[in-house]
N, C-alpha and C positions, 0 to 999 in steps of 0.2 A: 510299572505294565503301566499300559494304553487302553483307556476306552478307546471297546470297538468302531472304529469307521460304523454300524451300523446305528449309533447318535446322530453322527451326524449329514446317513441318507438320511436319516427319518424323519429332520428339522427340514432338510432340503428336500422331500418328499411333501410332507406339510407345506411349509412355503411354497411350492412349484403350483402344489392342490387350487389355496386360500388366490393365487397368482393370476393359477390360466383358469376356475372357472366360468366366470361369465364371458371365458374368450374360444378354449376349444373342448373337447368330448377332453379329461386326463382318464385316461386309460395306464398299467404297466409299464406297453411300451412305449407310453408317450413319458412316463415318467423317467422311467433306466435312459432314453436316451436325455433331460433334459440333466437325470444323475453321470453318468456318465460312468452304469455303469451292469453288468449283467442282470436283465430284466429276469432273472429267476433269486437274482438275490437284494432286487428291488420288493419284486413278491414276495418274499420271506419275510423284509421287514413290514410292508403291508400286513402281508400275514396276527405281526405282536402287534402294530399301530392297529386294528381291525380290534382286535380281541383285550384290547388294553378299553375300549372305547371310544376313542380316538379319533377315526376315520370308517365311514362306509364308503362300503364298495356292492356297487352295484352290474351286474353280467346288463348290455347290450347299450344303447345310446346316456343313460344318464352317466352311467362312469364311474368315477371317486368323488364324494365328496368327504366332507368330514360332518365329523358327529358332535362334536364339542365346538363356541364363540369360540375364536383363537385364545381371550382374555383365559378363561379355564383351562388351558394348559398351559406346565409351567415348563422349563427342562428336564426339572427332578421325573416329569410324569411319561414326558418320553424317553427320558435314562431310564427310569424301568417298565417303562413298557416293552423294549429288545432285549433287556436281559442284558447290557453291553462287560459287567460286571460282575465275572466270576461271585459265586455264593460265600467264599469267602471273602469279601472285602476288594474294594480299589486294589490292596497291597500284596503279591503273592510273593510267603515270606518262605527263602532256599529252606532248601528241606533236613539239609543234615548238616545243620554248626555240626565240626567239631567238637566233642562233650571235653575229653580231656583239652583242652580250649579256658582257661579262666572266662575271652569274651567270647568261644561260642559257645560258651554253657548256658550267659547268661545277656545274649547278645536279644536274645524273642522278648522277652518278659524288660528288657529296654529298653522297647522301640513295640511293642504294641500298644503301650495306652495311647501313645506324641501318634502312632501311625493312626490309630483310628478316632482318633482328636483333629487330622488332617481326614479321614475323608468326611469326616462330622460335619466338621465347617465347606466343606466342598459343597453335598448336600445342603446345608440352608439355607447356600446363596444361589444353586441350585432352582430352587425352589424359589427363591424370589423376580427367578428369567424370565420375565412372558413371551408367547410368541409369535402374540398383537407387536410387543416391541421389536422383534424382528424383522416379522415379517412389513413393519413401519420402515425401519432399520432397508431393506432388498427395495420396498418399492422406492427410497431414495436416492438409492445408488443407483436403479434402473431410470430414474428420472434427469441423475444428474446425465448419464452415460446419454440419454439425446437429445442432449443439449448445450 
């Protein structure tokens, strides 16, 4: 099972907010143009980020801004904010293995602990990746493009 695109859309939104904050009025329409996604999808992701206290959304000229410092936001924070994995976890287990089959009877028990370990390792790594690092990498790539 994949993590939904809401995660990468959220990272894109946060990066764009920081990059354009001093030169543009950042709106959901502006962000939808940058992301290349339907404005409704962008607004839904923005709502999740706002509810998590990651962004501030104000009507009018001020537009959208970050509510936290980039170094205080991790991939894990965004992952949790946009709820891109169902409550049952990263891996969705097939629901009806054949209980008459010895493999079917035991596969769930055999895989559960390993799959949970994989998810735990991924989440631990996500907690170490800061949005400040991502934004800085994006800025370096943009500079390389222009030189």
